[in-house]
C-alpha positions in Angstrom: 97.4 -38.0 195.7 94.5 -37.3 193.4 95.3 -34.8 190.6 92.5 -32.4 191.8 94.0 -32.3 195.2 97.4 -31.1 194.0 96.5 -27.4 193.5 94.9 -27.3 196.9 98.1 -28.6 198.5 100.1 -26.1 196.7 97.7 -23.3 197.7 98.2 -24.3 201.3 102.0 -24.1 201.0 101.9 -20.7 199.3 99.4 -19.2 201.6 101.7 -20.0 204.5 103.6 -16.9 203.4 100.6 -14.6 204.0 101.4 -11.6 206.1 98.5 -12.4 208.5 99.1 -15.9 209.9 96.3 -15.8 212.5 92.8 -14.6 212.8 92.2 -11.0 214.1 89.2 -9.2 215.4 87.8 -6.4 213.3 86.9 -3.3 215.1 83.3 -2.6 214.2 83.7 1.2 214.0 86.2 4.0 214.8 84.3 5.0 218.0 81.5 3.9 220.3 83.3 0.6 220.7 84.7 -1.5 223.6 88.3 -2.6 223.3 90.2 -5.1 225.4 93.7 -4.5 226.7 96.5 -7.1 226.4 97.7 -6.8 230.0 97.7 -10.0 231.9 96.0 -8.1 234.8 93.3 -6.6 232.6 92.2 -3.0 232.6 92.7 -0.7 235.6 89.4 1.1 235.0 87.6 -1.1 232.5 84.0 -0.2 232.4 82.5 -2.6 229.9 81.9 -6.3 229.5 85.1 -8.4 230.2 86.8 -5.4 231.8 87.1 -3.4 228.6 87.4 0.3 227.8 84.7 2.3 226.0 86.1 4.6 223.3 83.4 7.2 223.2 85.1 10.1 221.3 82.1 12.1 220.1 84.2 14.9 218.6 87.4 16.9 219.1 89.7 15.1 221.4 92.9 15.7 219.4 94.4 18.7 221.1 95.4 17.8 224.7 97.2 14.5 224.5 100.7 14.2 223.0 103.7 11.9 222.6 107.1 13.5 223.4 110.7 12.4 223.0 111.7 13.8 226.4 110.1 14.4 229.8 111.2 18.1 229.9 108.5 20.7 230.7 109.4 22.6 227.5 108.6 19.6 225.5 105.1 18.7 226.6 103.5 19.6 223.2 105.4 16.6 221.7 106.5 16.0 218.2 106.5 13.3 215.5 109.4 10.9 216.0 110.3 8.3 213.4 113.1 5.8 214.1 114.5 3.8 211.1 116.5 0.7 211.9 118.3 -1.9 209.7 118.0 -4.5 212.4 114.9 -6.4 213.7 115.2 -5.0 217.3 115.3 -1.7 219.0 114.6 0.0 222.3 113.7 3.5 223.4 111.6 5.8 225.6 108.9 8.4 225.0 106.5 10.3 227.3 102.7 10.7 227.1 101.9 14.3 228.0 98.8 16.5 228.5 98.3 20.2 227.8 94.6 20.2 228.4 92.7 22.8 230.4 91.2 20.0 232.4 94.6 19.5 234.0 94.8 15.7 234.1 93.8 12.3 232.7 93.1 9.4 235.1 94.6 6.7 232.9 96.6 6.3 229.8 96.2 3.5 227.4 98.8 2.8 224.7 98.1 1.4 221.3 100.8 -0.5 219.5 100.3 -1.3 215.8 102.4 -2.9 213.0 102.2 -3.9 209.4 102.7 -7.5 208.6 104.0 -10.1 208.7 104.2 -10.7 212.4 107.2 -13.0 213.0 107.2 -15.9 215.5 110.0 -14.2 217.5 108.0 -10.9 217.9 108.0 -9.4 221.4 107.3 -6.0 222.9 108.3 -5.2 226.5 106.7 -2.2 228.1 107.7 -0.4 231.3 105.6 2.6 232.4 106.4 5.1 235.2 104.5 8.1 236.4 101.8 9.1 238.8 98.9 6.9 240.0 95.8 7.6 241.9 92.3 6.3 242.5 90.1 8.0 239.9 87.1 10.0 241.1 85.3 13.2 240.4 88.4 15.3 241.1 92.2 14.9 241.1 93.5 14.0 244.6 95.8 16.6 246.3 98.5 14.0 246.8 99.7 11.7 244.1 102.0 8.7 244.2 104.8 8.2 241.8 105.1 4.6 240.6 108.1 3.2 238.7 107.2 0.2 236.7 103.4 0.4 237.1 103.4 -1.9 234.1 106.4 -4.0 233.4 105.3 -6.7 231.0 106.3 -8.5 227.7 103.7 -9.0 225.0 103.9 -11.4 222.0 102.3 -11.7 218.6 99.4 -13.5 220.1 98.5 -10.2 221.9 98.0 -8.4 218.6 94.2 -8.8 218.7 92.6 -6.3 216.4 92.8 -5.5 212.7 94.0 -5.4 210.0 93.1 -1.7 209.9 94.6 1.2 207.9 93.5 3.8 210.5 93.3 4.0 214.3 90.1 4.4 216.3 89.3 7.7 217.8 87.3 10.9 217.1 86.0 11.7 213.7 83.4 10.6 211.1 84.7 7.2 210.1 88.3 5.9 209.8 90.2 9.1 209.2 93.0 9.0 211.8 96.3 7.4 210.5 98.6 5.4 212.8 101.6 7.6 211.8 102.0 11.0 210.3 101.7 11.0 206.5 100.3 7.5 206.2 98.4 6.7 203.0 95.2 5.2 204.2 94.4 3.9 200.8 97.5 1.8 200.5 96.8 -1.9 201.3 100.5 -2.3 202.4 99.7 0.0 205.4 97.1 -2.3 206.9 98.1 -3.0 210.5 97.2 -5.2 213.4 97.2 -3.7 216.9 96.9 -4.2 220.6 96.0 -1.9 223.5 98.1 -1.8 226.7 96.9 -0.2 229.9 99.8 1.8 231.4 98.0 1.9 234.8 99.0 5.6 235.2 97.6 9.0 234.7 99.2 12.3 233.6 98.8 15.9 234.7 99.8 19.5 233.8 101.9 19.9 237.0 105.2 20.9 235.4 107.0 20.8 238.8 106.3 17.1 239.1 108.6 14.3 237.8 108.8 14.4 234.0 106.5 17.4 234.1 103.6 15.2 235.2 103.9 12.9 232.1 103.9 9.1 231.8 107.2 7.7 230.8 107.2 4.6 228.5 110.3 2.5 228.0 110.1 -0.2 225.4 112.1 -3.1 224.0 111.0 -4.4 220.6 112.2 -7.5 218.8 111.2 -9.5 215.8 110.3 -6.5 213.5 111.2 -7.4 209.9 110.4 -5.1 207.0 107.6 -3.5 208.9 106.3 -0.2 210.1 105.3 -0.1 213.8 103.7 2.8 215.7 102.8 3.9 219.2 99.7 6.0 219.8 98.1 7.0 223.2 94.6 7.3 224.5 93.3 9.0 227.7 90.6 7.8 230.0 88.6 10.0 232.4 86.4 8.8 235.2 84.5 12.1 235.2 84.5 14.6 232.4 82.3 17.1 230.6 82.5 14.9 227.4 81.4 11.6 229.0 82.2 9.7 232.2 84.2 6.5 232.5 85.4 6.5 228.9 88.2 7.3 226.5 87.7 10.5 224.5 91.2 11.7 223.6 94.2 10.5 221.5 97.3 12.1 220.1 96.9 14.0 216.8 98.4 12.4 213.7 97.4 13.3 210.1 97.8 12.0 206.6 99.1 15.5 205.9 102.7 15.8 207.1 102.4 19.6 207.3 99.5 19.7 209.7 100.4 21.4 212.9 100.0 19.9 216.4 100.9 16.3 215.4 102.8 13.9 217.7 103.6 10.2 217.6 106.3 7.6 217.6 107.0 5.2 214.8 109.6 2.6 213.9 110.5 1.5 210.4 112.5 -1.7 210.1 114.3 -2.6 206.9 115.6 -5.9 208.2 114.5 -9.0 206.3 114.0 -12.4 208.0 116.2 -15.4 207.1 113.9 -18.1 205.8 113.9 -21.3 207.8 115.3 -24.2 205.7 112.2 -26.4 206.1 109.9 -23.5 205.1 112.0 -22.8 202.1 112.0 -26.4 201.0 108.2 -26.6 201.3 107.7 -23.5 199.3 110.0 -24.7 196.6 108.2 -28.0 196.5 104.9 -26.3 196.3 106.0 -24.2 193.3 107.5 -27.2 191.6 104.2 -29.2 191.9 102.3 -26.2 190.4 104.8 -26.1 187.5 104.5 -29.8 186.9 100.7 -29.6 187.0 100.5 -26.8 184.5 103.0 -28.6 182.2 100.9 -31.7 182.3 97.8 -29.8 181.2 99.7 -28.5 178.1 100.9 -32.0 177.0 
């Protein structure tokens, strides 16, 4: 090996430990953008190129959509839920609710995000249950309840967008955090994300199952020393804001004390066990660097 090539080889070994092991797509702006969903079947109501959703969100849009830790009618305003785990896997449920005067949302899209690194054994299984209808200008009088409208497992390859410190949505620039109290200026909070179409809508009919909300059951594995978050977006085929677009998301703020917030986050303190081969390569790379530097001093 040529001496000049040694630092390059070492650099490659050391860079293997980078938190972002694959290329991701940068979202060009926080709104007026098309986003793809990770579902194998594509988007239920995709209106853009390649069956994508248009995030319009010209203003407001933070009051009617919530994430709740139960499907009870008294809980539709939601709350901030943070789960801290010492393992690399967990499971749970949450509900996406609406309290808007409009009375319903035609489709709910979930955003999952996480800080790096993304492990090779990462997976996220999502099962959604709730009401489904064919979107039009009004809400149909009869709705069908569907258990398991989406029942799919996603991998690290589905984490398409980022890294970003903030989530897309209403506002002037990147101002919406992924979780309540997030420091948007901290590089450690940069996250990659995916969008998942839940193929269901929600309503304000409190006599309905789960008070008209969408139930989301998840199983998450391969989360090591990372902060993961769920956020929700609402699509409407016909609305005063704009037709066939996403204009609403759950409210989260960098200020923990701000009222009206809701969301669901998971903090894992588990640390991965290095693979023997990877550890040996890293040790070899550091050794070569040390020898190279010593040679320069002699």
